[in-house]
Steps between C-alpha positions, in 0.01 A plus 500: 500500500536247223545596133139440400359717784759770429415511130134521578569790741701681228211509254419860418123483486317818387238633734200721404484865592242768423608862461206731555424692181735286295367143517620152578852364454727235633845561638783271574808521719828610353710232329880540492483641146218746599710620794812544283300689237363731764842556656650574163238768431508690827838661520758423766645625818345830615311545170253213533170600346219337696239586232705309241525198733126501548448542125733210428343255744151593386599455141649155559254362755152632408302240306162479332237238565688248283828556686657701210698814580294816464794736446812486283849594616468804273215633721741598786499869444113522477461277806758708704268805445173318543248576771613372839153359570569247223870437545537480880239231573654276232860565612424446865325169429788387273750581769292323766490184280873533448569511876616863472340817632128450573354835598524860390672578828761234423556666164553837655761357739705350213 
């Protein structure tokens, strides 16, 4: 693959998602900085907190109609305690776009 094709493939293009009862958003795949932010906020070793990971990726990768972030980094605590019906569809789509876990079953295996 040549440079031009590779750079085109690396574009992190947001995609629309509708969360029933919460409205329409866009999500993007994790960038390196998004991934490092999530990793820094989820603990380490045996104490990894999956809810904080989901909160971090939702905070960083959920966008409004104009591609602006919906949440701030300071919203992690609230997002980690938010209703699963809102957080999980966003987190699973973000992971899918990032080439990570794609289904709820994959998340349970991790």
